PyMOL CGO cylinders between C-alpha atoms (Angstrom):
from pymol import cmd
from pymol.cgo import CYLINDER

trace = [
    CYLINDER, 75.75, 101.22, 74.55, 76.10, 99.87, 78.07, 0.3, 1, 1, 1, 1, 1, 1,
    CYLINDER, 76.10, 99.87, 78.07, 78.90, 100.84, 80.42, 0.3, 1, 1, 1, 1, 1, 1,
    CYLINDER, 78.90, 100.84, 80.42, 80.54, 97.45, 79.90, 0.3, 1, 1, 1, 1, 1, 1,
    CYLINDER, 80.54, 97.45, 79.90, 80.29, 97.71, 76.11, 0.3, 1, 1, 1, 1, 1, 1,
    CYLINDER, 80.29, 97.71, 76.11, 81.90, 101.16, 76.21, 0.3, 1, 1, 1, 1, 1, 1,
    CYLINDER, 81.90, 101.16, 76.21, 84.98, 99.92, 78.07, 0.3, 1, 1, 1, 1, 1, 1,
    CYLINDER, 84.98, 99.92, 78.07, 85.26, 96.70, 76.08, 0.3, 1, 1, 1, 1, 1, 1,
    CYLINDER, 85.26, 96.70, 76.08, 85.32, 98.81, 72.91, 0.3, 1, 1, 1, 1, 1, 1,
    CYLINDER, 85.32, 98.81, 72.91, 87.93, 101.18, 74.37, 0.3, 1, 1, 1, 1, 1, 1,
    CYLINDER, 87.93, 101.18, 74.37, 90.35, 98.35, 75.13, 0.3, 1, 1, 1, 1, 1, 1,
    CYLINDER, 90.35, 98.35, 75.13, 89.66, 96.57, 71.84, 0.3, 1, 1, 1, 1, 1, 1,
    CYLINDER, 89.66, 96.57, 71.84, 90.26, 99.73, 69.80, 0.3, 1, 1, 1, 1, 1, 1,
    CYLINDER, 90.26, 99.73, 69.80, 93.44, 100.85, 71.55, 0.3, 1, 1, 1, 1, 1, 1,
    CYLINDER, 93.44, 100.85, 71.55, 96.17, 98.87, 73.24, 0.3, 1, 1, 1, 1, 1, 1,
    CYLINDER, 96.17, 98.87, 73.24, 96.56, 99.44, 76.98, 0.3, 1, 1, 1, 1, 1, 1,
    CYLINDER, 96.56, 99.44, 76.98, 99.57, 101.72, 76.49, 0.3, 1, 1, 1, 1, 1, 1,
    CYLINDER, 99.57, 101.72, 76.49, 97.61, 104.00, 74.12, 0.3, 1, 1, 1, 1, 1, 1,
    CYLINDER, 97.61, 104.00, 74.12, 94.78, 104.86, 76.52, 0.3, 1, 1, 1, 1, 1, 1,
    CYLINDER, 94.78, 104.86, 76.52, 94.77, 108.26, 78.21, 0.3, 1, 1, 1, 1, 1, 1,
    CYLINDER, 94.77, 108.26, 78.21, 95.12, 106.89, 81.75, 0.3, 1, 1, 1, 1, 1, 1,
    CYLINDER, 95.12, 106.89, 81.75, 98.13, 104.66, 81.04, 0.3, 1, 1, 1, 1, 1, 1,
    CYLINDER, 98.13, 104.66, 81.04, 101.05, 104.92, 83.48, 0.3, 1, 1, 1, 1, 1, 1,
    CYLINDER, 101.05, 104.92, 83.48, 104.24, 102.87, 83.03, 0.3, 1, 1, 1, 1, 1, 1,
    CYLINDER, 104.24, 102.87, 83.03, 104.62, 102.91, 86.82, 0.3, 1, 1, 1, 1, 1, 1,
    CYLINDER, 104.62, 102.91, 86.82, 101.80, 104.14, 89.11, 0.3, 1, 1, 1, 1, 1, 1,
    CYLINDER, 101.80, 104.14, 89.11, 104.20, 105.82, 91.53, 0.3, 1, 1, 1, 1, 1, 1,
    CYLINDER, 104.20, 105.82, 91.53, 101.70, 107.82, 93.60, 0.3, 1, 1, 1, 1, 1, 1,
    CYLINDER, 101.70, 107.82, 93.60, 99.38, 104.84, 94.01, 0.3, 1, 1, 1, 1, 1, 1,
    CYLINDER, 99.38, 104.84, 94.01, 102.31, 102.80, 95.27, 0.3, 1, 1, 1, 1, 1, 1,
    CYLINDER, 102.31, 102.80, 95.27, 103.32, 105.55, 97.72, 0.3, 1, 1, 1, 1, 1, 1,
    CYLINDER, 103.32, 105.55, 97.72, 99.80, 105.74, 99.14, 0.3, 1, 1, 1, 1, 1, 1,
    CYLINDER, 99.80, 105.74, 99.14, 99.51, 101.96, 99.46, 0.3, 1, 1, 1, 1, 1, 1,
    CYLINDER, 99.51, 101.96, 99.46, 102.81, 102.00, 101.36, 0.3, 1, 1, 1, 1, 1, 1,
    CYLINDER, 102.81, 102.00, 101.36, 101.41, 104.76, 103.60, 0.3, 1, 1, 1, 1, 1, 1,
    CYLINDER, 101.41, 104.76, 103.60, 98.61, 102.44, 104.74, 0.3, 1, 1, 1, 1, 1, 1,
    CYLINDER, 98.61, 102.44, 104.74, 101.18, 100.20, 106.39, 0.3, 1, 1, 1, 1, 1, 1,
    CYLINDER, 101.18, 100.20, 106.39, 99.51, 97.14, 104.87, 0.3, 1, 1, 1, 1, 1, 1,
    CYLINDER, 99.51, 97.14, 104.87, 101.37, 93.87, 105.43, 0.3, 1, 1, 1, 1, 1, 1,
    CYLINDER, 101.37, 93.87, 105.43, 102.65, 91.95, 102.40, 0.3, 1, 1, 1, 1, 1, 1,
    CYLINDER, 102.65, 91.95, 102.40, 99.90, 89.36, 102.87, 0.3, 1, 1, 1, 1, 1, 1,
    CYLINDER, 99.90, 89.36, 102.87, 97.12, 91.94, 103.30, 0.3, 1, 1, 1, 1, 1, 1,
    CYLINDER, 97.12, 91.94, 103.30, 94.29, 91.78, 100.78, 0.3, 1, 1, 1, 1, 1, 1,
    CYLINDER, 94.29, 91.78, 100.78, 94.45, 94.57, 98.18, 0.3, 1, 1, 1, 1, 1, 1,
    CYLINDER, 94.45, 94.57, 98.18, 91.83, 95.06, 95.47, 0.3, 1, 1, 1, 1, 1, 1,
    CYLINDER, 91.83, 95.06, 95.47, 92.42, 97.31, 92.46, 0.3, 1, 1, 1, 1, 1, 1,
    CYLINDER, 92.42, 97.31, 92.46, 88.99, 98.53, 91.37, 0.3, 1, 1, 1, 1, 1, 1,
    CYLINDER, 88.99, 98.53, 91.37, 88.82, 99.33, 87.67, 0.3, 1, 1, 1, 1, 1, 1,
    CYLINDER, 88.82, 99.33, 87.67, 92.37, 98.02, 87.46, 0.3, 1, 1, 1, 1, 1, 1,
    CYLINDER, 92.37, 98.02, 87.46, 91.90, 96.72, 83.93, 0.3, 1, 1, 1, 1, 1, 1,
    CYLINDER, 91.90, 96.72, 83.93, 95.30, 96.47, 82.27, 0.3, 1, 1, 1, 1, 1, 1,
    CYLINDER, 95.30, 96.47, 82.27, 97.04, 98.70, 84.83, 0.3, 1, 1, 1, 1, 1, 1,
    CYLINDER, 97.04, 98.70, 84.83, 100.60, 97.85, 85.82, 0.3, 1, 1, 1, 1, 1, 1,
    CYLINDER, 100.60, 97.85, 85.82, 99.82, 98.34, 89.52, 0.3, 1, 1, 1, 1, 1, 1,
    CYLINDER, 99.82, 98.34, 89.52, 99.42, 94.60, 90.04, 0.3, 1, 1, 1, 1, 1, 1,
    CYLINDER, 99.42, 94.60, 90.04, 102.81, 93.94, 88.45, 0.3, 1, 1, 1, 1, 1, 1,
    CYLINDER, 102.81, 93.94, 88.45, 104.45, 96.45, 90.77, 0.3, 1, 1, 1, 1, 1, 1,
    CYLINDER, 104.45, 96.45, 90.77, 102.74, 95.05, 93.87, 0.3, 1, 1, 1, 1, 1, 1,
    CYLINDER, 102.74, 95.05, 93.87, 103.79, 91.51, 92.97, 0.3, 1, 1, 1, 1, 1, 1,
    CYLINDER, 103.79, 91.51, 92.97, 107.34, 92.78, 92.47, 0.3, 1, 1, 1, 1, 1, 1,
    CYLINDER, 107.34, 92.78, 92.47, 107.16, 94.33, 95.97, 0.3, 1, 1, 1, 1, 1, 1,
    CYLINDER, 107.16, 94.33, 95.97, 106.18, 91.00, 97.52, 0.3, 1, 1, 1, 1, 1, 1,
    CYLINDER, 106.18, 91.00, 97.52, 102.42, 91.44, 98.03, 0.3, 1, 1, 1, 1, 1, 1,
    CYLINDER, 102.42, 91.44, 98.03, 100.72, 88.06, 97.91, 0.3, 1, 1, 1, 1, 1, 1,
    CYLINDER, 100.72, 88.06, 97.91, 96.95, 88.64, 98.23, 0.3, 1, 1, 1, 1, 1, 1,
    CYLINDER, 96.95, 88.64, 98.23, 95.91, 90.75, 95.25, 0.3, 1, 1, 1, 1, 1, 1,
    CYLINDER, 95.91, 90.75, 95.25, 92.67, 91.13, 93.32, 0.3, 1, 1, 1, 1, 1, 1,
    CYLINDER, 92.67, 91.13, 93.32, 91.64, 93.14, 90.26, 0.3, 1, 1, 1, 1, 1, 1,
    CYLINDER, 91.64, 93.14, 90.26, 88.07, 94.15, 89.47, 0.3, 1, 1, 1, 1, 1, 1,
    CYLINDER, 88.07, 94.15, 89.47, 87.03, 95.53, 86.09, 0.3, 1, 1, 1, 1, 1, 1,
    CYLINDER, 87.03, 95.53, 86.09, 84.01, 95.67, 83.80, 0.3, 1, 1, 1, 1, 1, 1,
    CYLINDER, 84.01, 95.67, 83.80, 86.13, 94.81, 80.78, 0.3, 1, 1, 1, 1, 1, 1,
    CYLINDER, 86.13, 94.81, 80.78, 87.09, 91.21, 80.22, 0.3, 1, 1, 1, 1, 1, 1,
    CYLINDER, 87.09, 91.21, 80.22, 89.32, 92.43, 77.39, 0.3, 1, 1, 1, 1, 1, 1,
    CYLINDER, 89.32, 92.43, 77.39, 91.31, 94.60, 79.81, 0.3, 1, 1, 1, 1, 1, 1,
    CYLINDER, 91.31, 94.60, 79.81, 91.62, 91.79, 82.34, 0.3, 1, 1, 1, 1, 1, 1,
    CYLINDER, 91.62, 91.79, 82.34, 92.78, 89.46, 79.58, 0.3, 1, 1, 1, 1, 1, 1,
    CYLINDER, 92.78, 89.46, 79.58, 95.47, 91.93, 78.56, 0.3, 1, 1, 1, 1, 1, 1,
    CYLINDER, 95.47, 91.93, 78.56, 96.71, 92.11, 82.15, 0.3, 1, 1, 1, 1, 1, 1,
    CYLINDER, 96.71, 92.11, 82.15, 96.75, 88.32, 82.56, 0.3, 1, 1, 1, 1, 1, 1,
    CYLINDER, 96.75, 88.32, 82.56, 98.65, 87.91, 79.29, 0.3, 1, 1, 1, 1, 1, 1,
    CYLINDER, 98.65, 87.91, 79.29, 101.24, 90.45, 80.37, 0.3, 1, 1, 1, 1, 1, 1,
    CYLINDER, 101.24, 90.45, 80.37, 101.74, 88.80, 83.75, 0.3, 1, 1, 1, 1, 1, 1,
    CYLINDER, 101.74, 88.80, 83.75, 102.00, 85.30, 82.33, 0.3, 1, 1, 1, 1, 1, 1,
    CYLINDER, 102.00, 85.30, 82.33, 102.35, 82.63, 84.99, 0.3, 1, 1, 1, 1, 1, 1,
    CYLINDER, 102.35, 82.63, 84.99, 102.21, 85.29, 87.73, 0.3, 1, 1, 1, 1, 1, 1,
    CYLINDER, 102.21, 85.29, 87.73, 98.55, 85.93, 86.84, 0.3, 1, 1, 1, 1, 1, 1,
    CYLINDER, 98.55, 85.93, 86.84, 97.60, 82.79, 88.76, 0.3, 1, 1, 1, 1, 1, 1,
    CYLINDER, 97.60, 82.79, 88.76, 98.60, 84.58, 91.98, 0.3, 1, 1, 1, 1, 1, 1,
    CYLINDER, 98.60, 84.58, 91.98, 95.87, 87.20, 91.46, 0.3, 1, 1, 1, 1, 1, 1,
    CYLINDER, 95.87, 87.20, 91.46, 92.08, 87.03, 91.81, 0.3, 1, 1, 1, 1, 1, 1,
    CYLINDER, 92.08, 87.03, 91.81, 90.33, 88.44, 88.72, 0.3, 1, 1, 1, 1, 1, 1,
    CYLINDER, 90.33, 88.44, 88.72, 86.76, 89.73, 88.88, 0.3, 1, 1, 1, 1, 1, 1,
    CYLINDER, 86.76, 89.73, 88.88, 84.89, 90.78, 85.74, 0.3, 1, 1, 1, 1, 1, 1,
    CYLINDER, 84.89, 90.78, 85.74, 82.05, 92.75, 87.30, 0.3, 1, 1, 1, 1, 1, 1,
    CYLINDER, 82.05, 92.75, 87.30, 80.42, 96.15, 87.80, 0.3, 1, 1, 1, 1, 1, 1,
    CYLINDER, 80.42, 96.15, 87.80, 81.66, 97.71, 91.03, 0.3, 1, 1, 1, 1, 1, 1,
    CYLINDER, 81.66, 97.71, 91.03, 78.23, 99.19, 91.74, 0.3, 1, 1, 1, 1, 1, 1,
    CYLINDER, 78.23, 99.19, 91.74, 76.75, 95.69, 92.22, 0.3, 1, 1, 1, 1, 1, 1,
    CYLINDER, 76.75, 95.69, 92.22, 79.82, 93.55, 92.97, 0.3, 1, 1, 1, 1, 1, 1,
    CYLINDER, 79.82, 93.55, 92.97, 79.51, 90.97, 95.74, 0.3, 1, 1, 1, 1, 1, 1,
    CYLINDER, 79.51, 90.97, 95.74, 83.01, 90.60, 97.25, 0.3, 1, 1, 1, 1, 1, 1,
    CYLINDER, 83.01, 90.60, 97.25, 83.87, 87.05, 98.34, 0.3, 1, 1, 1, 1, 1, 1,
    CYLINDER, 83.87, 87.05, 98.34, 85.86, 88.35, 101.31, 0.3, 1, 1, 1, 1, 1, 1,
    CYLINDER, 85.86, 88.35, 101.31, 87.05, 91.62, 102.85, 0.3, 1, 1, 1, 1, 1, 1,
    CYLINDER, 87.05, 91.62, 102.85, 90.15, 93.53, 101.87, 0.3, 1, 1, 1, 1, 1, 1,
    CYLINDER, 90.15, 93.53, 101.87, 92.62, 95.70, 103.77, 0.3, 1, 1, 1, 1, 1, 1,
    CYLINDER, 92.62, 95.70, 103.77, 93.12, 98.17, 100.90, 0.3, 1, 1, 1, 1, 1, 1,
    CYLINDER, 93.12, 98.17, 100.90, 90.74, 99.31, 98.18, 0.3, 1, 1, 1, 1, 1, 1,
    CYLINDER, 90.74, 99.31, 98.18, 92.44, 101.16, 95.32, 0.3, 1, 1, 1, 1, 1, 1,
    CYLINDER, 92.44, 101.16, 95.32, 90.54, 103.02, 92.61, 0.3, 1, 1, 1, 1, 1, 1,
    CYLINDER, 90.54, 103.02, 92.61, 92.25, 105.25, 90.11, 0.3, 1, 1, 1, 1, 1, 1,
    CYLINDER, 92.25, 105.25, 90.11, 89.62, 106.91, 87.89, 0.3, 1, 1, 1, 1, 1, 1,
    CYLINDER, 89.62, 106.91, 87.89, 86.51, 104.78, 88.30, 0.3, 1, 1, 1, 1, 1, 1,
    CYLINDER, 86.51, 104.78, 88.30, 84.45, 106.78, 90.77, 0.3, 1, 1, 1, 1, 1, 1,
    CYLINDER, 84.45, 106.78, 90.77, 84.52, 110.01, 88.77, 0.3, 1, 1, 1, 1, 1, 1,
    CYLINDER, 84.52, 110.01, 88.77, 82.70, 108.27, 85.88, 0.3, 1, 1, 1, 1, 1, 1,
    CYLINDER, 82.70, 108.27, 85.88, 79.70, 107.53, 88.12, 0.3, 1, 1, 1, 1, 1, 1,
    CYLINDER, 79.70, 107.53, 88.12, 77.55, 110.53, 87.29, 0.3, 1, 1, 1, 1, 1, 1,
    CYLINDER, 77.55, 110.53, 87.29, 74.27, 108.98, 88.50, 0.3, 1, 1, 1, 1, 1, 1,
    CYLINDER, 74.27, 108.98, 88.50, 73.55, 109.13, 92.24, 0.3, 1, 1, 1, 1, 1, 1,
    CYLINDER, 73.55, 109.13, 92.24, 72.24, 105.55, 92.23, 0.3, 1, 1, 1, 1, 1, 1,
    CYLINDER, 72.24, 105.55, 92.23, 75.55, 104.29, 90.84, 0.3, 1, 1, 1, 1, 1, 1,
    CYLINDER, 75.55, 104.29, 90.84, 77.53, 106.22, 93.44, 0.3, 1, 1, 1, 1, 1, 1,
    CYLINDER, 77.53, 106.22, 93.44, 75.38, 104.77, 96.21, 0.3, 1, 1, 1, 1, 1, 1,
    CYLINDER, 75.38, 104.77, 96.21, 75.97, 101.29, 94.79, 0.3, 1, 1, 1, 1, 1, 1,
    CYLINDER, 75.97, 101.29, 94.79, 79.71, 101.90, 94.74, 0.3, 1, 1, 1, 1, 1, 1,
    CYLINDER, 79.71, 101.90, 94.74, 79.78, 103.00, 98.38, 0.3, 1, 1, 1, 1, 1, 1,
    CYLINDER, 79.78, 103.00, 98.38, 77.60, 100.03, 99.36, 0.3, 1, 1, 1, 1, 1, 1,
    CYLINDER, 77.60, 100.03, 99.36, 80.08, 97.67, 97.70, 0.3, 1, 1, 1, 1, 1, 1,
    CYLINDER, 80.08, 97.67, 97.70, 82.94, 99.48, 99.40, 0.3, 1, 1, 1, 1, 1, 1,
    CYLINDER, 82.94, 99.48, 99.40, 81.37, 98.98, 102.81, 0.3, 1, 1, 1, 1, 1, 1,
    CYLINDER, 81.37, 98.98, 102.81, 80.97, 95.25, 102.17, 0.3, 1, 1, 1, 1, 1, 1,
    CYLINDER, 80.97, 95.25, 102.17, 84.46, 94.84, 100.75, 0.3, 1, 1, 1, 1, 1, 1,
    CYLINDER, 84.46, 94.84, 100.75, 86.67, 96.83, 103.12, 0.3, 1, 1, 1, 1, 1, 1,
    CYLINDER, 86.67, 96.83, 103.12, 87.52, 95.53, 106.55, 0.3, 1, 1, 1, 1, 1, 1,
    CYLINDER, 87.52, 95.53, 106.55, 87.20, 97.87, 109.57, 0.3, 1, 1, 1, 1, 1, 1,
    CYLINDER, 87.20, 97.87, 109.57, 90.37, 99.91, 109.83, 0.3, 1, 1, 1, 1, 1, 1,
    CYLINDER, 90.37, 99.91, 109.83, 91.12, 99.27, 106.17, 0.3, 1, 1, 1, 1, 1, 1,
    CYLINDER, 91.12, 99.27, 106.17, 92.10, 102.00, 103.72, 0.3, 1, 1, 1, 1, 1, 1,
    CYLINDER, 92.10, 102.00, 103.72, 90.55, 103.30, 100.54, 0.3, 1, 1, 1, 1, 1, 1,
    CYLINDER, 90.55, 103.30, 100.54, 92.74, 105.05, 97.99, 0.3, 1, 1, 1, 1, 1, 1,
    CYLINDER, 92.74, 105.05, 97.99, 90.63, 106.79, 95.39, 0.3, 1, 1, 1, 1, 1, 1,
    CYLINDER, 90.63, 106.79, 95.39, 91.82, 109.07, 92.60, 0.3, 1, 1, 1, 1, 1, 1,
    CYLINDER, 91.82, 109.07, 92.60, 89.52, 111.30, 90.57, 0.3, 1, 1, 1, 1, 1, 1,
    CYLINDER, 89.52, 111.30, 90.57, 89.91, 114.28, 88.33, 0.3, 1, 1, 1, 1, 1, 1,
    CYLINDER, 89.91, 114.28, 88.33, 90.51, 117.38, 90.43, 0.3, 1, 1, 1, 1, 1, 1,
    CYLINDER, 90.51, 117.38, 90.43, 88.32, 120.47, 90.16, 0.3, 1, 1, 1, 1, 1, 1,
    CYLINDER, 88.32, 120.47, 90.16, 90.71, 121.83, 87.52, 0.3, 1, 1, 1, 1, 1, 1,
    CYLINDER, 90.71, 121.83, 87.52, 90.85, 118.49, 85.69, 0.3, 1, 1, 1, 1, 1, 1,
    CYLINDER, 90.85, 118.49, 85.69, 89.01, 117.43, 82.52, 0.3, 1, 1, 1, 1, 1, 1,
    CYLINDER, 89.01, 117.43, 82.52, 85.22, 117.51, 82.40, 0.3, 1, 1, 1, 1, 1, 1,
    CYLINDER, 85.22, 117.51, 82.40, 85.16, 114.48, 80.09, 0.3, 1, 1, 1, 1, 1, 1,
    CYLINDER, 85.16, 114.48, 80.09, 87.31, 111.40, 79.51, 0.3, 1, 1, 1, 1, 1, 1,
    CYLINDER, 87.31, 111.40, 79.51, 87.03, 108.63, 76.93, 0.3, 1, 1, 1, 1, 1, 1,
    CYLINDER, 87.03, 108.63, 76.93, 83.97, 110.41, 75.53, 0.3, 1, 1, 1, 1, 1, 1,
    CYLINDER, 83.97, 110.41, 75.53, 82.12, 110.28, 78.86, 0.3, 1, 1, 1, 1, 1, 1,
    CYLINDER, 82.12, 110.28, 78.86, 81.15, 113.01, 81.32, 0.3, 1, 1, 1, 1, 1, 1,
    CYLINDER, 81.15, 113.01, 81.32, 82.84, 112.88, 84.72, 0.3, 1, 1, 1, 1, 1, 1,
    CYLINDER, 82.84, 112.88, 84.72, 82.34, 114.49, 88.12, 0.3, 1, 1, 1, 1, 1, 1,
    CYLINDER, 82.34, 114.49, 88.12, 85.39, 116.29, 89.52, 0.3, 1, 1, 1, 1, 1, 1,
    CYLINDER, 85.39, 116.29, 89.52, 86.09, 116.25, 93.26, 0.3, 1, 1, 1, 1, 1, 1,
    CYLINDER, 86.09, 116.25, 93.26, 87.89, 117.92, 96.12, 0.3, 1, 1, 1, 1, 1, 1,
    CYLINDER, 87.89, 117.92, 96.12, 88.28, 116.78, 99.73, 0.3, 1, 1, 1, 1, 1, 1,
    CYLINDER, 88.28, 116.78, 99.73, 84.88, 118.05, 100.88, 0.3, 1, 1, 1, 1, 1, 1,
    CYLINDER, 84.88, 118.05, 100.88, 82.84, 116.65, 98.02, 0.3, 1, 1, 1, 1, 1, 1,
    CYLINDER, 82.84, 116.65, 98.02, 84.42, 113.18, 98.06, 0.3, 1, 1, 1, 1, 1, 1,
    CYLINDER, 84.42, 113.18, 98.06, 83.98, 112.96, 101.85, 0.3, 1, 1, 1, 1, 1, 1,
    CYLINDER, 83.98, 112.96, 101.85, 80.29, 113.78, 101.41, 0.3, 1, 1, 1, 1, 1, 1,
    CYLINDER, 80.29, 113.78, 101.41, 79.91, 110.97, 98.90, 0.3, 1, 1, 1, 1, 1, 1,
    CYLINDER, 79.91, 110.97, 98.90, 81.66, 108.35, 101.02, 0.3, 1, 1, 1, 1, 1, 1,
    CYLINDER, 81.66, 108.35, 101.02, 79.94, 109.31, 104.27, 0.3, 1, 1, 1, 1, 1, 1,
    CYLINDER, 79.94, 109.31, 104.27, 81.01, 109.65, 107.92, 0.3, 1, 1, 1, 1, 1, 1,
    CYLINDER, 81.01, 109.65, 107.92, 82.28, 106.09, 108.38, 0.3, 1, 1, 1, 1, 1, 1,
    CYLINDER, 82.28, 106.09, 108.38, 85.36, 106.96, 106.29, 0.3, 1, 1, 1, 1, 1, 1,
    CYLINDER, 85.36, 106.96, 106.29, 87.96, 109.38, 107.67, 0.3, 1, 1, 1, 1, 1, 1,
    CYLINDER, 87.96, 109.38, 107.67, 90.20, 111.35, 105.30, 0.3, 1, 1, 1, 1, 1, 1,
    CYLINDER, 90.20, 111.35, 105.30, 93.86, 110.75, 106.16, 0.3, 1, 1, 1, 1, 1, 1,
    CYLINDER, 93.86, 110.75, 106.16, 95.54, 112.61, 103.30, 0.3, 1, 1, 1, 1, 1, 1,
    CYLINDER, 95.54, 112.61, 103.30, 95.11, 113.98, 99.81, 0.3, 1, 1, 1, 1, 1, 1,
    CYLINDER, 95.11, 113.98, 99.81, 97.68, 114.42, 97.09, 0.3, 1, 1, 1, 1, 1, 1,
    CYLINDER, 97.68, 114.42, 97.09, 97.56, 116.09, 93.68, 0.3, 1, 1, 1, 1, 1, 1,
    CYLINDER, 97.56, 116.09, 93.68, 99.05, 114.70, 90.49, 0.3, 1, 1, 1, 1, 1, 1,
    CYLINDER, 99.05, 114.70, 90.49, 99.45, 116.07, 86.98, 0.3, 1, 1, 1, 1, 1, 1,
    CYLINDER, 99.45, 116.07, 86.98, 99.19, 113.04, 84.73, 0.3, 1, 1, 1, 1, 1, 1,
    CYLINDER, 99.19, 113.04, 84.73, 100.71, 113.21, 81.26, 0.3, 1, 1, 1, 1, 1, 1,
    CYLINDER, 100.71, 113.21, 81.26, 98.78, 111.14, 78.71, 0.3, 1, 1, 1, 1, 1, 1,
    CYLINDER, 98.78, 111.14, 78.71, 100.54, 109.08, 76.00, 0.3, 1, 1, 1, 1, 1, 1,
    CYLINDER, 100.54, 109.08, 76.00, 99.98, 111.99, 73.61, 0.3, 1, 1, 1, 1, 1, 1,
    CYLINDER, 99.98, 111.99, 73.61, 101.55, 114.50, 76.02, 0.3, 1, 1, 1, 1, 1, 1,
    CYLINDER, 101.55, 114.50, 76.02, 98.46, 116.33, 77.26, 0.3, 1, 1, 1, 1, 1, 1,
    CYLINDER, 98.46, 116.33, 77.26, 98.04, 117.00, 80.97, 0.3, 1, 1, 1, 1, 1, 1,
    CYLINDER, 98.04, 117.00, 80.97, 95.25, 115.87, 83.30, 0.3, 1, 1, 1, 1, 1, 1,
    CYLINDER, 95.25, 115.87, 83.30, 94.91, 117.09, 86.89, 0.3, 1, 1, 1, 1, 1, 1,
    CYLINDER, 94.91, 117.09, 86.89, 94.11, 114.32, 89.36, 0.3, 1, 1, 1, 1, 1, 1,
    CYLINDER, 94.11, 114.32, 89.36, 93.56, 114.35, 93.10, 0.3, 1, 1, 1, 1, 1, 1,
    CYLINDER, 93.56, 114.35, 93.10, 94.21, 111.25, 95.24, 0.3, 1, 1, 1, 1, 1, 1,
    CYLINDER, 94.21, 111.25, 95.24, 92.50, 110.66, 98.57, 0.3, 1, 1, 1, 1, 1, 1,
    CYLINDER, 92.50, 110.66, 98.57, 93.38, 108.15, 101.28, 0.3, 1, 1, 1, 1, 1, 1,
    CYLINDER, 93.38, 108.15, 101.28, 90.55, 107.39, 103.66, 0.3, 1, 1, 1, 1, 1, 1,
    CYLINDER, 90.55, 107.39, 103.66, 90.36, 104.91, 106.51, 0.3, 1, 1, 1, 1, 1, 1,
    CYLINDER, 90.36, 104.91, 106.51, 87.30, 102.84, 107.32, 0.3, 1, 1, 1, 1, 1, 1,
    CYLINDER, 87.30, 102.84, 107.32, 86.38, 103.59, 110.92, 0.3, 1, 1, 1, 1, 1, 1,
    CYLINDER, 86.38, 103.59, 110.92, 85.61, 100.57, 113.07, 0.3, 1, 1, 1, 1, 1, 1,
    CYLINDER, 85.61, 100.57, 113.07, 81.89, 100.32, 113.97, 0.3, 1, 1, 1, 1, 1, 1,
]
cmd.load_cgo(trace, "trace")
C-alpha cells in the first residue's frame, strides 16, 4: 500500500472527528501562528491539513491567503464540504509534500504531525527541499511532532519522535528555532499523546 492509499483508507474508514489527531479547535497552532506576526493577507499553508479545522479558524480570524496540502483527496473533500462556499477562498493541493512544487512562496508553513511519519532519510530531505522552495525568507515554519515521550506508532505506522536538537539537525542551519511548546493531546477515545511544537524562522540568504 502506498502512502497515499494508506491515508485515503484512513479517512474513508473513519470520519474526520474519529481520527486520533482530531482537534475541535487547534488552539496551540493558532497561538503559534499569531506569534509569527503574520499579516491577515500573508500566505499560510497547512501541510497535511486534510480535514483539520485550522483553516476554518484562520478564515474566522480574517486571514485571506490560505492553502491546504494533503495526500488524501478524501480528506480535502471533507474539508471543502464542511467549509461550503468559504472553500473557494482556499487553495487546495492534493500532493505529496516530499515532491510538491509550490506555485508561490508562503509566509507561514504549518505542519501538525506530517514530518514525524517520514521515517526514510530521502523523504525527509524531500520535505526540507520543498520547505525551502515554499517559504519566503524571514517566513516561519510551525511543525509539531510526537515528543520523545510520545507514541512510537500512529495510525499503524512507525514514527520518529523529536526534540529541539534533533529537529534542528533535520531542518538545517538556514532555519533558526524561535520557540518550542509541549502539548498533551487527548484523542477522541480519551488516550493521551505527547506532542512538541517548534517555531522556526527561515533566515534570509
